[in-house]
mmCIF file of the N, C-alpha and C atoms, coordinates in Angstrom:
data_MODEL
# 
_entry.id   MODEL 
# 
loop_
_atom_site.group_PDB 
_atom_site.id 
_atom_site.type_symbol 
_atom_site.label_atom_id 
_atom_site.label_alt_id 
_atom_site.label_comp_id 
_atom_site.label_asym_id 
_atom_site.label_entity_id 
_atom_site.label_seq_id 
_atom_site.pdbx_PDB_ins_code 
_atom_site.Cartn_x 
_atom_site.Cartn_y 
_atom_site.Cartn_z 
_atom_site.occupancy 
_atom_site.B_iso_or_equiv 
_atom_site.pdbx_formal_charge 
_atom_site.auth_seq_id 
_atom_site.auth_comp_id 
_atom_site.auth_asym_id 
_atom_site.auth_atom_id 
_atom_site.pdbx_PDB_model_num 
ATOM 1   N N  . MET A 1 1  ? 72.355 112.372 23.747 1.00 0.00 ? 1  MET A N  1 
ATOM 2   C CA . MET A 1 1  ? 71.079 112.800 23.723 1.00 0.00 ? 1  MET A CA 1 
ATOM 3   C C  . MET A 1 1  ? 70.879 114.401 24.509 1.00 0.00 ? 1  MET A C  1 
ATOM 4   N N  . VAL A 1 2  ? 70.465 115.125 23.630 1.00 0.00 ? 2  VAL A N  1 
ATOM 5   C CA . VAL A 1 2  ? 70.222 116.483 24.212 1.00 0.00 ? 2  VAL A CA 1 
ATOM 6   C C  . VAL A 1 2  ? 69.449 116.619 25.547 1.00 0.00 ? 2  VAL A C  1 
ATOM 7   N N  . THR A 1 3  ? 68.415 115.763 25.720 1.00 0.00 ? 3  THR A N  1 
ATOM 8   C CA . THR A 1 3  ? 67.583 115.987 26.902 1.00 0.00 ? 3  THR A CA 1 
ATOM 9   C C  . THR A 1 3  ? 68.002 115.173 28.205 1.00 0.00 ? 3  THR A C  1 
ATOM 10  N N  . ALA A 1 4  ? 69.150 114.501 27.914 1.00 0.00 ? 4  ALA A N  1 
ATOM 11  C CA . ALA A 1 4  ? 69.570 113.697 29.021 1.00 0.00 ? 4  ALA A CA 1 
ATOM 12  C C  . ALA A 1 4  ? 69.797 114.452 30.379 1.00 0.00 ? 4  ALA A C  1 
ATOM 13  N N  . SER A 1 5  ? 70.249 115.522 30.467 1.00 0.00 ? 5  SER A N  1 
ATOM 14  C CA . SER A 1 5  ? 70.437 116.213 31.625 1.00 0.00 ? 5  SER A CA 1 
ATOM 15  C C  . SER A 1 5  ? 69.244 116.638 32.360 1.00 0.00 ? 5  SER A C  1 
ATOM 16  N N  . THR A 1 6  ? 68.267 116.970 31.476 1.00 0.00 ? 6  THR A N  1 
ATOM 17  C CA . THR A 1 6  ? 67.205 117.555 31.974 1.00 0.00 ? 6  THR A CA 1 
ATOM 18  C C  . THR A 1 6  ? 66.364 116.201 32.524 1.00 0.00 ? 6  THR A C  1 
ATOM 19  N N  . MET A 1 7  ? 66.227 115.164 31.747 1.00 0.00 ? 7  MET A N  1 
ATOM 20  C CA . MET A 1 7  ? 65.454 113.966 32.336 1.00 0.00 ? 7  MET A CA 1 
ATOM 21  C C  . MET A 1 7  ? 66.194 113.470 33.674 1.00 0.00 ? 7  MET A C  1 
ATOM 22  N N  . LYS A 1 8  ? 67.569 113.632 33.790 1.00 0.00 ? 8  LYS A N  1 
ATOM 23  C CA . LYS A 1 8  ? 68.015 113.288 35.002 1.00 0.00 ? 8  LYS A CA 1 
ATOM 24  C C  . LYS A 1 8  ? 67.582 113.956 36.102 1.00 0.00 ? 8  LYS A C  1 
ATOM 25  N N  . ILE A 1 9  ? 67.312 115.202 35.876 1.00 0.00 ? 9  ILE A N  1 
ATOM 26  C CA . ILE A 1 9  ? 66.922 115.955 36.953 1.00 0.00 ? 9  ILE A CA 1 
ATOM 27  C C  . ILE A 1 9  ? 65.437 115.467 37.148 1.00 0.00 ? 9  ILE A C  1 
ATOM 28  N N  . ALA A 1 10 ? 64.580 115.596 36.230 1.00 0.00 ? 10 ALA A N  1 
ATOM 29  C CA . ALA A 1 10 ? 63.043 115.228 36.385 1.00 0.00 ? 10 ALA A CA 1 
ATOM 30  C C  . ALA A 1 10 ? 62.813 113.975 37.078 1.00 0.00 ? 10 ALA A C  1 
ATOM 31  N N  . TRP A 1 11 ? 63.824 113.039 36.901 1.00 0.00 ? 11 TRP A N  1 
ATOM 32  C CA . TRP A 1 11 ? 63.613 111.628 37.369 1.00 0.00 ? 11 TRP A CA 1 
ATOM 33  C C  . TRP A 1 11 ? 64.390 111.499 38.752 1.00 0.00 ? 11 TRP A C  1 
ATOM 34  N N  . ASP A 1 12 ? 64.761 112.601 39.233 1.00 0.00 ? 12 ASP A N  1 
ATOM 35  C CA . ASP A 1 12 ? 65.378 112.510 40.587 1.00 0.00 ? 12 ASP A CA 1 
ATOM 36  C C  . ASP A 1 12 ? 64.291 112.127 41.792 1.00 0.00 ? 12 ASP A C  1 
ATOM 37  N N  . LYS A 1 13 ? 64.561 111.673 42.821 1.00 0.00 ? 13 LYS A N  1 
ATOM 38  C CA . LYS A 1 13 ? 63.528 111.284 43.620 1.00 0.00 ? 13 LYS A CA 1 
ATOM 39  C C  . LYS A 1 13 ? 62.796 112.270 44.380 1.00 0.00 ? 13 LYS A C  1 
ATOM 40  N N  . ASP A 1 14 ? 63.364 113.525 44.219 1.00 0.00 ? 14 ASP A N  1 
ATOM 41  C CA . ASP A 1 14 ? 62.627 114.727 44.783 1.00 0.00 ? 14 ASP A CA 1 
ATOM 42  C C  . ASP A 1 14 ? 61.497 115.311 43.983 1.00 0.00 ? 14 ASP A C  1 
ATOM 43  N N  . HIS A 1 15 ? 61.717 114.988 42.712 1.00 0.00 ? 15 HIS A N  1 
ATOM 44  C CA . HIS A 1 15 ? 60.931 115.505 41.621 1.00 0.00 ? 15 HIS A CA 1 
ATOM 45  C C  . HIS A 1 15 ? 59.779 114.681 41.127 1.00 0.00 ? 15 HIS A C  1 
ATOM 46  N N  . ILE A 1 16 ? 59.975 113.421 40.984 1.00 0.00 ? 16 ILE A N  1 
ATOM 47  C CA . ILE A 1 16 ? 59.200 112.332 40.524 1.00 0.00 ? 16 ILE A CA 1 
ATOM 48  C C  . ILE A 1 16 ? 57.939 112.007 41.321 1.00 0.00 ? 16 ILE A C  1 
ATOM 49  N N  . GLY A 1 17 ? 56.935 111.859 40.505 1.00 0.00 ? 17 GLY A N  1 
ATOM 50  C CA . GLY A 1 17 ? 55.625 111.327 41.301 1.00 0.00 ? 17 GLY A CA 1 
ATOM 51  C C  . GLY A 1 17 ? 55.258 110.024 40.482 1.00 0.00 ? 17 GLY A C  1 
ATOM 52  N N  . LEU A 1 18 ? 55.531 108.912 41.311 1.00 0.00 ? 18 LEU A N  1 
ATOM 53  C CA . LEU A 1 18 ? 55.042 107.538 40.622 1.00 0.00 ? 18 LEU A CA 1 
ATOM 54  C C  . LEU A 1 18 ? 53.653 107.221 41.110 1.00 0.00 ? 18 LEU A C  1 
ATOM 55  N N  . ARG A 1 19 ? 52.919 106.470 40.207 1.00 0.00 ? 19 ARG A N  1 
ATOM 56  C CA . ARG A 1 19 ? 51.580 106.058 40.703 1.00 0.00 ? 19 ARG A CA 1 
ATOM 57  C C  . ARG A 1 19 ? 51.598 105.159 41.723 1.00 0.00 ? 19 ARG A C  1 
ATOM 58  N N  . PRO A 1 20 ? 50.543 105.052 42.476 1.00 0.00 ? 20 PRO A N  1 
ATOM 59  C CA . PRO A 1 20 ? 50.373 103.986 43.504 1.00 0.00 ? 20 PRO A CA 1 
ATOM 60  C C  . PRO A 1 20 ? 50.528 102.607 42.872 1.00 0.00 ? 20 PRO A C  1 
ATOM 61  N N  . LYS A 1 21 ? 51.070 101.656 43.609 1.00 0.00 ? 21 LYS A N  1 
ATOM 62  C CA . LYS A 1 21 ? 51.276 100.404 43.137 1.00 0.00 ? 21 LYS A CA 1 
ATOM 63  C C  . LYS A 1 21 ? 50.207 99.366  43.618 1.00 0.00 ? 21 LYS A C  1 
ATOM 64  N N  . ILE A 1 22 ? 48.961 99.624  42.928 1.00 0.00 ? 22 ILE A N  1 
ATOM 65  C CA . ILE A 1 22 ? 47.721 98.710  43.111 1.00 0.00 ? 22 ILE A CA 1 
ATOM 66  C C  . ILE A 1 22 ? 47.219 98.118  42.020 1.00 0.00 ? 22 ILE A C  1 
ATOM 67  N N  . PRO A 1 23 ? 46.503 97.021  42.169 1.00 0.00 ? 23 PRO A N  1 
ATOM 68  C CA . PRO A 1 23 ? 46.288 96.235  40.920 1.00 0.00 ? 23 PRO A CA 1 
ATOM 69  C C  . PRO A 1 23 ? 45.178 96.867  40.042 1.00 0.00 ? 23 PRO A C  1 
ATOM 70  N N  . SER A 1 24 ? 44.220 97.739  40.675 1.00 0.00 ? 24 SER A N  1 
ATOM 71  C CA . SER A 1 24 ? 43.140 98.401  40.201 1.00 0.00 ? 24 SER A CA 1 
ATOM 72  C C  . SER A 1 24 ? 43.636 99.867  39.690 1.00 0.00 ? 24 SER A C  1 
ATOM 73  N N  . TRP A 1 25 ? 44.840 100.176 39.377 1.00 0.00 ? 25 TRP A N  1 
ATOM 74  C CA . TRP A 1 25 ? 45.232 101.591 39.188 1.00 0.00 ? 25 TRP A CA 1 
ATOM 75  C C  . TRP A 1 25 ? 44.535 101.983 37.813 1.00 0.00 ? 25 TRP A C  1 
ATOM 76  N N  . ASN A 1 26 ? 44.509 101.377 36.889 1.00 0.00 ? 26 ASN A N  1 
ATOM 77  C CA . ASN A 1 26 ? 43.822 102.005 35.701 1.00 0.00 ? 26 ASN A CA 1 
ATOM 78  C C  . ASN A 1 26 ? 42.456 102.354 36.029 1.00 0.00 ? 26 ASN A C  1 
ATOM 79  N N  . GLN A 1 27 ? 41.588 101.625 36.655 1.00 0.00 ? 27 GLN A N  1 
ATOM 80  C CA . GLN A 1 27 ? 40.281 102.171 37.062 1.00 0.00 ? 27 GLN A CA 1 
ATOM 81  C C  . GLN A 1 27 ? 40.290 103.313 37.929 1.00 0.00 ? 27 GLN A C  1 
ATOM 82  N N  . ALA A 1 28 ? 41.192 103.157 38.942 1.00 0.00 ? 28 ALA A N  1 
ATOM 83  C CA . ALA A 1 28 ? 41.311 104.448 39.758 1.00 0.00 ? 28 ALA A CA 1 
ATOM 84  C C  . ALA A 1 28 ? 41.657 105.754 38.988 1.00 0.00 ? 28 ALA A C  1 
ATOM 85  N N  . ASP A 1 29 ? 42.618 105.490 38.169 1.00 0.00 ? 29 ASP A N  1 
ATOM 86  C CA . ASP A 1 29 ? 43.182 106.636 37.349 1.00 0.00 ? 29 ASP A CA 1 
ATOM 87  C C  . ASP A 1 29 ? 42.076 107.349 36.379 1.00 0.00 ? 29 ASP A C  1 
ATOM 88  N N  . THR A 1 30 ? 41.430 106.363 35.933 1.00 0.00 ? 30 THR A N  1 
ATOM 89  C CA . THR A 1 30 ? 40.244 106.598 35.016 1.00 0.00 ? 30 THR A CA 1 
ATOM 90  C C  . THR A 1 30 ? 39.231 107.446 35.650 1.00 0.00 ? 30 THR A C  1 
ATOM 91  N N  . ALA A 1 31 ? 38.670 107.120 36.912 1.00 0.00 ? 31 ALA A N  1 
ATOM 92  C CA . ALA A 1 31 ? 37.770 107.537 37.764 1.00 0.00 ? 31 ALA A CA 1 
ATOM 93  C C  . ALA A 1 31 ? 38.284 108.945 38.092 1.00 0.00 ? 31 ALA A C  1 
ATOM 94  N N  . VAL A 1 32 ? 39.376 109.174 38.481 1.00 0.00 ? 32 VAL A N  1 
ATOM 95  C CA . VAL A 1 32 ? 39.976 110.675 38.855 1.00 0.00 ? 32 VAL A CA 1 
ATOM 96  C C  . VAL A 1 32 ? 39.880 111.698 37.802 1.00 0.00 ? 32 VAL A C  1 
ATOM 97  N N  . PHE A 1 33 ? 40.719 111.077 36.546 1.00 0.00 ? 33 PHE A N  1 
ATOM 98  C CA . PHE A 1 33 ? 40.704 111.914 35.702 1.00 0.00 ? 33 PHE A CA 1 
ATOM 99  C C  . PHE A 1 33 ? 39.328 112.300 34.937 1.00 0.00 ? 33 PHE A C  1 
ATOM 100 N N  . THR A 1 34 ? 38.312 111.507 34.966 1.00 0.00 ? 34 THR A N  1 
ATOM 101 C CA . THR A 1 34 ? 36.975 111.630 34.327 1.00 0.00 ? 34 THR A CA 1 
ATOM 102 C C  . THR A 1 34 ? 36.191 112.645 35.108 1.00 0.00 ? 34 THR A C  1 
ATOM 103 N N  . GLU A 1 35 ? 36.216 112.382 36.417 1.00 0.00 ? 35 GLU A N  1 
ATOM 104 C CA . GLU A 1 35 ? 35.560 113.390 37.389 1.00 0.00 ? 35 GLU A CA 1 
ATOM 105 C C  . GLU A 1 35 ? 36.383 114.872 37.271 1.00 0.00 ? 35 GLU A C  1 
ATOM 106 N N  . LEU A 1 36 ? 37.490 114.703 37.119 1.00 0.00 ? 36 LEU A N  1 
ATOM 107 C CA . LEU A 1 36 ? 38.232 116.007 37.129 1.00 0.00 ? 36 LEU A CA 1 
ATOM 108 C C  . LEU A 1 36 ? 37.906 116.810 35.872 1.00 0.00 ? 36 LEU A C  1 
ATOM 109 N N  . SER A 1 37 ? 37.767 116.036 34.775 1.00 0.00 ? 37 SER A N  1 
ATOM 110 C CA . SER A 1 37 ? 37.326 116.766 33.410 1.00 0.00 ? 37 SER A CA 1 
ATOM 111 C C  . SER A 1 37 ? 36.025 117.080 33.458 1.00 0.00 ? 37 SER A C  1 
ATOM 112 N N  . LYS A 1 38 ? 35.026 116.475 34.159 1.00 0.00 ? 38 LYS A N  1 
ATOM 113 C CA . LYS A 1 38 ? 33.760 116.964 34.312 1.00 0.00 ? 38 LYS A CA 1 
ATOM 114 C C  . LYS A 1 38 ? 33.777 118.415 35.063 1.00 0.00 ? 38 LYS A C  1 
ATOM 115 N N  . MET A 1 39 ? 34.662 118.321 36.004 1.00 0.00 ? 39 MET A N  1 
ATOM 116 C CA . MET A 1 39 ? 34.799 119.501 36.860 1.00 0.00 ? 39 MET A CA 1 
ATOM 117 C C  . MET A 1 39 ? 35.254 120.606 36.128 1.00 0.00 ? 39 MET A C  1 
ATOM 118 N N  . LEU A 1 40 ? 36.430 120.395 35.395 1.00 0.00 ? 40 LEU A N  1 
ATOM 119 C CA . LEU A 1 40 ? 36.897 121.512 34.473 1.00 0.00 ? 40 LEU A CA 1 
ATOM 120 C C  . LEU A 1 40 ? 35.956 121.962 33.358 1.00 0.00 ? 40 LEU A C  1 
ATOM 121 N N  . ALA A 1 41 ? 35.015 121.009 33.141 1.00 0.00 ? 41 ALA A N  1 
ATOM 122 C CA . ALA A 1 41 ? 34.082 121.548 31.825 1.00 0.00 ? 41 ALA A CA 1 
ATOM 123 C C  . ALA A 1 41 ? 32.861 122.161 32.555 1.00 0.00 ? 41 ALA A C  1 
ATOM 124 N N  . GLY A 1 42 ? 32.833 122.345 33.778 1.00 0.00 ? 42 GLY A N  1 
ATOM 125 C CA . GLY A 1 42 ? 31.696 122.952 34.577 1.00 0.00 ? 42 GLY A CA 1 
ATOM 126 C C  . GLY A 1 42 ? 30.480 122.117 34.675 1.00 0.00 ? 42 GLY A C  1 
ATOM 127 N N  . GLN A 1 43 ? 30.583 120.787 34.423 1.00 0.00 ? 43 GLN A N  1 
ATOM 128 C CA . GLN A 1 43 ? 29.517 119.615 34.690 1.00 0.00 ? 43 GLN A CA 1 
ATOM 129 C C  . GLN A 1 43 ? 29.462 119.422 36.142 1.00 0.00 ? 43 GLN A C  1 
ATOM 130 N N  . LEU A 1 44 ? 30.389 119.629 37.059 1.00 0.00 ? 44 LEU A N  1 
ATOM 131 C CA . LEU A 1 44 ? 30.528 119.333 38.447 1.00 0.00 ? 44 LEU A CA 1 
ATOM 132 C C  . LEU A 1 44 ? 31.014 120.321 39.159 1.00 0.00 ? 44 LEU A C  1 
ATOM 133 N N  . SER A 1 45 ? 30.799 120.588 40.384 1.00 0.00 ? 45 SER A N  1 
ATOM 134 C CA . SER A 1 45 ? 31.466 121.326 41.271 1.00 0.00 ? 45 SER A CA 1 
ATOM 135 C C  . SER A 1 45 ? 32.786 120.622 41.850 1.00 0.00 ? 45 SER A C  1 
ATOM 136 N N  . PRO A 1 46 ? 33.597 121.284 42.359 1.00 0.00 ? 46 PRO A N  1 
ATOM 137 C CA . PRO A 1 46 ? 34.897 120.601 42.824 1.00 0.00 ? 46 PRO A CA 1 
ATOM 138 C C  . PRO A 1 46 ? 34.473 119.529 44.008 1.00 0.00 ? 46 PRO A C  1 
ATOM 139 N N  . GLU A 1 47 ? 33.549 119.964 44.693 1.00 0.00 ? 47 GLU A N  1 
ATOM 140 C CA . GLU A 1 47 ? 33.081 119.072 45.780 1.00 0.00 ? 47 GLU A CA 1 
ATOM 141 C C  . GLU A 1 47 ? 32.408 117.755 45.111 1.00 0.00 ? 47 GLU A C  1 
ATOM 142 N N  . GLN A 1 48 ? 31.450 117.955 44.323 1.00 0.00 ? 48 GLN A N  1 
ATOM 143 C CA . GLN A 1 48 ? 30.814 116.770 43.644 1.00 0.00 ? 48 GLN A CA 1 
ATOM 144 C C  . GLN A 1 48 ? 31.793 115.934 42.607 1.00 0.00 ? 48 GLN A C  1 
ATOM 145 N N  . ALA A 1 49 ? 32.816 116.433 42.165 1.00 0.00 ? 49 ALA A N  1 
ATOM 146 C CA . ALA A 1 49 ? 33.826 115.728 41.513 1.00 0.00 ? 49 ALA A CA 1 
ATOM 147 C C  . ALA A 1 49 ? 34.653 114.953 42.437 1.00 0.00 ? 49 ALA A C  1 
ATOM 148 N N  . MET A 1 50 ? 34.853 115.452 43.516 1.00 0.00 ? 50 MET A N  1 
ATOM 149 C CA . MET A 1 50 ? 35.746 114.617 44.432 1.00 0.00 ? 50 MET A CA 1 
ATOM 150 C C  . MET A 1 50 ? 34.974 113.601 45.076 1.00 0.00 ? 50 MET A C  1 
ATOM 151 N N  . GLN A 1 51 ? 33.747 113.913 45.360 1.00 0.00 ? 51 GLN A N  1 
ATOM 152 C CA . GLN A 1 51 ? 32.846 112.738 46.028 1.00 0.00 ? 51 GLN A CA 1 
ATOM 153 C C  . GLN A 1 51 ? 32.630 111.663 44.994 1.00 0.00 ? 51 GLN A C  1 
ATOM 154 N N  . SER A 1 52 ? 32.506 112.045 43.657 1.00 0.00 ? 52 SER A N  1 
ATOM 155 C CA . SER A 1 52 ? 32.242 111.103 42.744 1.00 0.00 ? 52 SER A CA 1 
ATOM 156 C C  . SER A 1 52 ? 33.537 110.158 42.586 1.00 0.00 ? 52 SER A C  1 
ATOM 157 N N  . ALA A 1 53 ? 34.699 110.962 42.353 1.00 0.00 ? 53 ALA A N  1 
ATOM 158 C CA . ALA A 1 53 ? 35.883 110.272 42.228 1.00 0.00 ? 53 ALA A CA 1 
ATOM 159 C C  . ALA A 1 53 ? 36.189 109.274 43.244 1.00 0.00 ? 53 ALA A C  1 
ATOM 160 N N  . LYS A 1 54 ? 36.014 109.873 44.700 1.00 0.00 ? 54 LYS A N  1 
ATOM 161 C CA . LYS A 1 54 ? 36.127 108.907 45.779 1.00 0.00 ? 54 LYS A CA 1 
ATOM 162 C C  . LYS A 1 54 ? 35.370 107.593 45.636 1.00 0.00 ? 54 LYS A C  1 
ATOM 163 N N  . LYS A 1 55 ? 34.041 107.835 45.497 1.00 0.00 ? 55 LYS A N  1 
ATOM 164 C CA . LYS A 1 55 ? 33.009 106.746 45.279 1.00 0.00 ? 55 LYS A CA 1 
ATOM 165 C C  . LYS A 1 55 ? 33.629 105.586 44.317 1.00 0.00 ? 55 LYS A C  1 
ATOM 166 N N  . LYS A 1 56 ? 34.187 106.245 43.074 1.00 0.00 ? 56 LYS A N  1 
ATOM 167 C CA . LYS A 1 56 ? 34.574 105.236 41.896 1.00 0.00 ? 56 LYS A CA 1 
ATOM 168 C C  . LYS A 1 56 ? 35.799 104.649 42.298 1.00 0.00 ? 56 LYS A C  1 
ATOM 169 N N  . VAL A 1 57 ? 36.695 105.375 42.985 1.00 0.00 ? 57 VAL A N  1 
ATOM 170 C CA . VAL A 1 57 ? 37.986 104.841 43.470 1.00 0.00 ? 57 VAL A CA 1 
ATOM 171 C C  . VAL A 1 57 ? 37.670 103.733 44.467 1.00 0.00 ? 57 VAL A C  1 
ATOM 172 N N  . ASP A 1 58 ? 36.899 103.971 45.348 1.00 0.00 ? 58 ASP A N  1 
ATOM 173 C CA . ASP A 1 58 ? 36.417 102.914 46.395 1.00 0.00 ? 58 ASP A CA 1 
ATOM 174 C C  . ASP A 1 58 ? 35.973 101.775 45.738 1.00 0.00 ? 58 ASP A C  1 
ATOM 175 N N  . GLN A 1 59 ? 35.165 101.911 44.756 1.00 0.00 ? 59 GLN A N  1 
ATOM 176 C CA . GLN A 1 59 ? 34.530 100.687 44.072 1.00 0.00 ? 59 GLN A CA 1 
ATOM 177 C C  . GLN A 1 59 ? 35.626 99.959  43.378 1.00 0.00 ? 59 GLN A C  1 
ATOM 178 N N  . ALA A 1 60 ? 36.591 100.817 42.645 1.00 0.00 ? 60 ALA A N  1 
ATOM 179 C CA . ALA A 1 60 ? 37.551 99.995  41.915 1.00 0.00 ? 60 ALA A CA 1 
ATOM 180 C C  . ALA A 1 60 ? 38.581 99.136  42.872 1.00 0.00 ? 60 ALA A C  1 
ATOM 181 N N  . THR A 1 61 ? 38.809 99.879  44.078 1.00 0.00 ? 61 THR A N  1 
ATOM 182 C CA . THR A 1 61 ? 39.756 99.268  45.068 1.00 0.00 ? 61 THR A CA 1 
ATOM 183 C C  . THR A 1 61 ? 39.210 98.227  46.090 1.00 0.00 ? 61 THR A C  1 
ATOM 184 N N  . GLY A 1 62 ? 37.895 98.199  45.941 1.00 0.00 ? 62 GLY A N  1 
ATOM 185 C CA . GLY A 1 62 ? 37.110 97.317  47.134 1.00 0.00 ? 62 GLY A CA 1 
ATOM 186 C C  . GLY A 1 62 ? 36.924 98.019  48.418 1.00 0.00 ? 62 GLY A C  1 
ATOM 187 N N  . ASN A 1 63 ? 36.923 98.987  48.553 1.00 0.00 ? 63 ASN A N  1 
ATOM 188 C CA . ASN A 1 63 ? 36.864 99.891  49.843 1.00 0.00 ? 63 ASN A CA 1 
ATOM 189 C C  . ASN A 1 63 ? 35.401 100.271 49.988 1.00 0.00 ? 63 ASN A C  1 
# 
């Protein structure tokens, strides 16, 4: 496989970023990326986007 050496490096523990192991990961992930998309589209300021994302992640995780 041509990409094997690259993938071996990419999956090294110093390079990989794995998602948190929480039951509500899909909801939390959707909240973060939805609010980030709104920020990048100019619909929210960075502060508004992070406050909204935090609120939605807290709701998803029961915090």
